[in-house]
C-alpha positions as a LaTeX table, in Angstrom:
\begin{tabular}{lrrr}
\hline
Residue & $x$ (\AA) & $y$ (\AA) & $z$ (\AA) \\
\hline
Met1 & $-9.73$ & $-7.76$ & 12.09 \\
Ile2 & $-6.23$ & $-7.97$ & 10.65 \\
Gln3 & $-6.44$ & $-11.63$ & 10.27 \\
Ala4 & $-9.85$ & $-11.42$ & 8.65 \\
Ala5 & $-8.52$ & $-8.90$ & 6.25 \\
Gln6 & $-5.74$ & $-11.13$ & 5.07 \\
Val7 & $-7.85$ & $-14.02$ & 3.74 \\
Ala8 & $-11.01$ & $-14.23$ & 1.51 \\
Ser9 & $-12.26$ & $-10.63$ & 1.59 \\
Lys10 & $-12.23$ & $-7.93$ & $-1.07$ \\
Phe11 & $-11.96$ & $-5.21$ & 1.67 \\
Thr12 & $-12.41$ & $-4.64$ & 5.25 \\
Leu13 & $-13.86$ & $-1.39$ & 6.85 \\
Phe14 & $-13.32$ & $-0.47$ & 10.45 \\
Thr15 & $-13.15$ & 2.47 & 12.60 \\
His16 & $-10.25$ & 3.77 & 14.80 \\
His17 & $-9.27$ & 6.81 & 16.92 \\
Ala18 & $-5.78$ & 7.40 & 15.96 \\
Lys19 & $-4.69$ & 10.89 & 15.24 \\
Thr20 & $-2.12$ & 9.95 & 12.46 \\
Phe21 & $-1.48$ & 7.21 & 10.11 \\
Pro22 & 1.78 & 5.98 & 12.02 \\
Asn23 & $-0.19$ & 6.04 & 15.26 \\
Leu24 & $-2.84$ & 3.83 & 13.60 \\
Val25 & $-0.21$ & 1.25 & 12.58 \\
Thr26 & 1.28 & 1.39 & 16.06 \\
Ala27 & $-1.96$ & 0.87 & 17.75 \\
Leu28 & $-2.98$ & $-2.04$ & 15.70 \\
Arg29 & 0.45 & $-3.59$ & 15.87 \\
Asn30 & 0.32 & $-3.28$ & 19.77 \\
Ser31 & $-3.15$ & $-4.73$ & 19.95 \\
Met32 & $-1.87$ & $-7.85$ & 18.03 \\
Leu33 & 1.00 & $-8.14$ & 20.34 \\
Arg34 & $-1.24$ & $-7.77$ & 23.44 \\
Ala35 & $-3.56$ & $-10.32$ & 22.00 \\
Gly36 & $-0.60$ & $-12.72$ & 21.75 \\
Val37 & $-1.07$ & $-13.13$ & 17.89 \\
Phe38 & 2.52 & $-12.14$ & 17.49 \\
Lys39 & 5.64 & $-12.00$ & 19.66 \\
Asn40 & 7.80 & $-9.87$ & 17.35 \\
Glu41 & 6.95 & $-6.22$ & 16.78 \\
Lys42 & 8.28 & $-6.02$ & 13.21 \\
Thr43 & 6.29 & $-9.26$ & 12.16 \\
Ala44 & 3.14 & $-7.74$ & 13.76 \\
Glu45 & 3.64 & $-4.38$ & 12.01 \\
Glu46 & 4.36 & $-6.03$ & 8.69 \\
Gln47 & 1.09 & $-7.89$ & 8.78 \\
Val48 & $-0.70$ & $-4.65$ & 9.78 \\
Val49 & 0.92 & $-2.72$ & 6.79 \\
Gln50 & $-0.08$ & $-5.41$ & 4.42 \\
Val51 & $-3.74$ & $-4.98$ & 5.17 \\
Leu52 & $-4.00$ & $-1.17$ & 5.37 \\
Asn53 & $-4.42$ & 0.21 & 1.85 \\
Phe54 & $-6.08$ & 3.41 & 2.76 \\
Asp55 & $-6.91$ & 5.46 & 5.79 \\
Ile56 & $-10.00$ & 7.85 & 5.35 \\
His57 & $-9.47$ & 10.19 & 8.33 \\
Leu58 & $-12.52$ & 12.13 & 9.55 \\
Thr59 & $-12.42$ & 15.07 & 11.92 \\
Lys60 & $-14.93$ & 17.40 & 13.57 \\
Asp61 & $-14.45$ & 21.24 & 13.55 \\
Phe62 & $-15.41$ & 23.40 & 16.56 \\
Arg63 & $-18.98$ & 23.83 & 15.18 \\
Gly64 & $-19.49$ & 19.97 & 15.33 \\
Lys65 & $-19.29$ & 19.41 & 11.69 \\
Arg66 & $-17.63$ & 16.15 & 10.57 \\
Tyr67 & $-15.77$ & 16.01 & 7.31 \\
Val68 & $-13.00$ & 13.85 & 5.67 \\
Glu69 & $-9.71$ & 15.74 & 6.64 \\
Arg70 & $-7.49$ & 13.43 & 4.52 \\
Ile71 & $-7.21$ & 10.14 & 2.78 \\
Thr72 & $-3.73$ & 8.38 & 3.26 \\
Glu73 & $-2.45$ & 5.62 & 1.25 \\
Cys74 & $-0.15$ & 2.94 & 2.92 \\
Ile75 & 2.55 & 1.71 & 0.63 \\
Pro76 & 4.44 & $-1.38$ & 2.06 \\
Ile77 & 8.13 & $-1.43$ & 1.26 \\
Glu78 & 9.24 & $-4.67$ & $-0.39$ \\
Glu79 & 12.17 & $-6.34$ & 1.18 \\
Lys80 & 15.03 & $-6.41$ & $-1.13$ \\
Asn81 & 18.11 & $-8.79$ & $-0.98$ \\
Glu82 & 20.76 & $-6.05$ & $-1.19$ \\
Tyr83 & 23.56 & $-8.26$ & $-0.22$ \\
Thr84 & 26.52 & $-8.65$ & $-2.50$ \\
Phe85 & 28.98 & $-11.51$ & $-3.13$ \\
Asp86 & 31.64 & $-9.24$ & $-4.28$ \\
His87 & 34.00 & $-10.34$ & $-1.54$ \\
Arg88 & 34.67 & $-13.41$ & $-3.69$ \\
Lys89 & 36.19 & $-11.21$ & $-6.28$ \\
Glu90 & 38.46 & $-9.39$ & $-3.88$ \\
Lys91 & 42.12 & $-10.27$ & $-3.97$ \\
Thr92 & 43.20 & $-8.76$ & $-0.71$ \\
Leu93 & 42.01 & $-9.53$ & 2.78 \\
Glu94 & 41.43 & $-5.92$ & 3.35 \\
Gly95 & 39.10 & $-5.82$ & 0.39 \\
Lys96 & 37.32 & $-8.96$ & 1.54 \\
Phe97 & 36.79 & $-7.31$ & 4.92 \\
Asp98 & 35.36 & $-4.06$ & 3.47 \\
Lys99 & 32.78 & $-6.16$ & 1.41 \\
Phe100 & 31.96 & $-8.28$ & 4.46 \\
Phe101 & 31.36 & $-5.07$ & 6.57 \\
Asp102 & 29.19 & $-3.52$ & 3.89 \\
Asn103 & 26.90 & $-6.66$ & 3.93 \\
Ala104 & 26.93 & $-6.72$ & 7.74 \\
Thr105 & 25.93 & $-3.03$ & 7.86 \\
Arg106 & 22.98 & $-3.69$ & 5.54 \\
Tyr107 & 21.97 & $-6.76$ & 7.64 \\
Phe108 & 21.83 & $-4.81$ & 10.91 \\
Glu109 & 20.07 & $-1.95$ & 9.24 \\
Lys110 & 17.35 & $-4.40$ & 8.13 \\
Val111 & 17.11 & $-5.96$ & 11.52 \\
Thr112 & 17.13 & $-3.04$ & 13.72 \\
Asp113 & 15.88 & $-0.07$ & 11.66 \\
Arg114 & 14.08 & $-1.47$ & 8.74 \\
Gln115 & 11.24 & 0.85 & 7.37 \\
Leu116 & 8.20 & $-1.31$ & 6.55 \\
Tyr117 & 5.95 & 1.32 & 4.95 \\
Ile118 & 5.60 & 4.80 & 3.74 \\
His119 & 2.47 & 6.65 & 3.84 \\
Arg120 & 1.19 & 9.67 & 1.82 \\
Asn121 & $-1.80$ & 11.77 & 1.64 \\
Ile122 & $-3.58$ & 11.47 & $-1.68$ \\
Leu123 & $-6.28$ & 13.94 & $-0.76$ \\
Glu124 & $-6.55$ & 16.68 & 1.80 \\
Tyr125 & $-9.08$ & 19.07 & 2.95 \\
Val126 & $-7.45$ & 22.69 & 2.88 \\
Asp127 & $-9.21$ & 25.98 & 3.28 \\
Gly128 & $-12.69$ & 24.60 & 2.59 \\
Glu129 & $-11.81$ & 22.37 & $-0.45$ \\
Tyr130 & $-10.46$ & 19.11 & $-1.28$ \\
Ile131 & $-6.93$ & 19.07 & $-2.93$ \\
Ile132 & $-5.46$ & 16.07 & $-4.56$ \\
Thr133 & $-1.81$ & 15.93 & $-3.22$ \\
Asn134 & $-0.25$ & 12.72 & $-4.39$ \\
Pro135 & $-1.07$ & 9.99 & $-6.92$ \\
Ile136 & $-2.32$ & 6.55 & $-5.91$ \\
Thr137 & 0.02 & 3.74 & $-6.50$ \\
Asp138 & $-0.35$ & 1.57 & $-9.73$ \\
Lys139 & $-0.99$ & $-1.35$ & $-7.63$ \\
Asn140 & $-3.92$ & 0.07 & $-5.90$ \\
Leu141 & $-5.26$ & 1.68 & $-8.96$ \\
Ser142 & $-5.11$ & $-1.52$ & $-10.77$ \\
Glu143 & $-6.98$ & $-3.34$ & $-8.10$ \\
Met144 & $-9.63$ & $-0.61$ & $-7.72$ \\
Arg145 & $-10.16$ & $-0.94$ & $-11.58$ \\
Leu146 & $-10.95$ & $-4.64$ & $-11.24$ \\
Asn147 & $-13.96$ & $-3.87$ & $-9.05$ \\
Met148 & $-15.74$ & $-1.24$ & $-11.32$ \\
Asp149 & $-18.40$ & $-1.66$ & $-13.87$ \\
Asp150 & $-17.85$ & $-0.11$ & $-17.24$ \\
Thr151 & $-19.46$ & 3.33 & $-16.33$ \\
Asp152 & $-17.56$ & 3.69 & $-13.19$ \\
Leu153 & $-14.35$ & 2.53 & $-14.82$ \\
Ala154 & $-14.68$ & 5.16 & $-17.63$ \\
Glu155 & $-15.26$ & 8.01 & $-15.05$ \\
Phe156 & $-12.37$ & 6.67 & $-12.84$ \\
Asp157 & $-10.00$ & 6.43 & $-15.72$ \\
Glu158 & $-11.06$ & 10.03 & $-16.64$ \\
Phe159 & $-10.35$ & 11.22 & $-13.02$ \\
Val160 & $-7.00$ & 9.38 & $-13.04$ \\
Lys161 & $-5.96$ & 10.93 & $-16.30$ \\
Lys162 & $-7.02$ & 14.46 & $-15.36$ \\
His163 & $-5.23$ & 14.47 & $-11.91$ \\
Trp164 & $-2.19$ & 12.28 & $-12.51$ \\
Gly165 & $-1.84$ & 12.12 & $-16.34$ \\
Lys166 & $-2.06$ & 8.28 & $-16.42$ \\
Ala167 & $-3.99$ & 6.76 & $-19.19$ \\
Tyr168 & $-5.47$ & 3.11 & $-18.99$ \\
Ser169 & $-6.67$ & 1.15 & $-21.92$ \\
Arg170 & $-10.36$ & 0.19 & $-21.63$ \\
Lys171 & $-9.38$ & $-3.53$ & $-22.24$ \\
Glu172 & $-6.14$ & $-4.88$ & $-21.20$ \\
Thr173 & $-4.72$ & $-7.99$ & $-22.75$ \\
Val174 & $-2.41$ & $-10.56$ & $-21.47$ \\
Glu175 & 0.18 & $-12.10$ & $-23.71$ \\
Val176 & 0.52 & $-15.81$ & $-23.55$ \\
Ser177 & 3.15 & $-17.32$ & $-26.04$ \\
Ala178 & 2.53 & $-15.82$ & $-29.33$ \\
Thr179 & $-1.27$ & $-15.25$ & $-28.97$ \\
Thr180 & $-3.18$ & $-12.66$ & $-26.83$ \\
Glu181 & $-6.41$ & $-13.36$ & $-25.00$ \\
Glu182 & $-8.74$ & $-10.91$ & $-23.29$ \\
Pro183 & $-8.65$ & $-11.44$ & $-19.58$ \\
Lys184 & $-11.69$ & $-12.40$ & $-17.61$ \\
Arg185 & $-13.17$ & $-9.44$ & $-15.75$ \\
Arg186 & $-13.48$ & $-9.62$ & $-12.02$ \\
Gly187 & $-15.82$ & $-7.90$ & $-9.78$ \\
Arg188 & $-19.52$ & $-6.94$ & $-10.24$ \\
Lys189 & $-21.38$ & $-8.11$ & $-13.38$ \\
Lys190 & $-22.28$ & $-5.40$ & $-15.96$ \\
Lys191 & $-25.63$ & $-3.88$ & $-15.44$ \\
Asn192 & $-27.08$ & $-5.50$ & $-18.59$ \\
Glu193 & $-26.07$ & $-9.01$ & $-17.48$ \\
Ile194 & $-27.95$ & $-8.82$ & $-14.16$ \\
\hline
\end{tabular}
């Protein structure tokens, strides 16, 4: 499922039985390790996190009624090169050692304790109603907008502006050299073109 979602697909839907988002990531990572797809836990988890954009968690109350309990967004943390070469500027051996140990500390943090993602609920069911709790990241908002027709896009943009105060222009332009061109729209064709 993870491999299929990495190539040539707009989205992938699947079901799971994890109670929390971190449990979902762990279960998928462990499945990939057991299947022999990966040997390294961090690499397997990194691949899982790159595929999981949202988790729509359903639950069932004591009456047997199913409902969406929360929608959680997975936000991969980009690895940054935070190493410095300041040791070259240091005049004393002690200063060089200090800079070396700073870099060594960063390295070992990345190797042993690197956080690969954060997760946050964007919608929760609380006391009988849905509450928007956190904004969706700009990256996911942009990708979602690419797959909407004009009617859906207008309603979605209105929703985003109402809840998160972000306004999008109806038509975005890309600047190339000194001229601007309207980008080609991806996704479904407009209703009047079908």
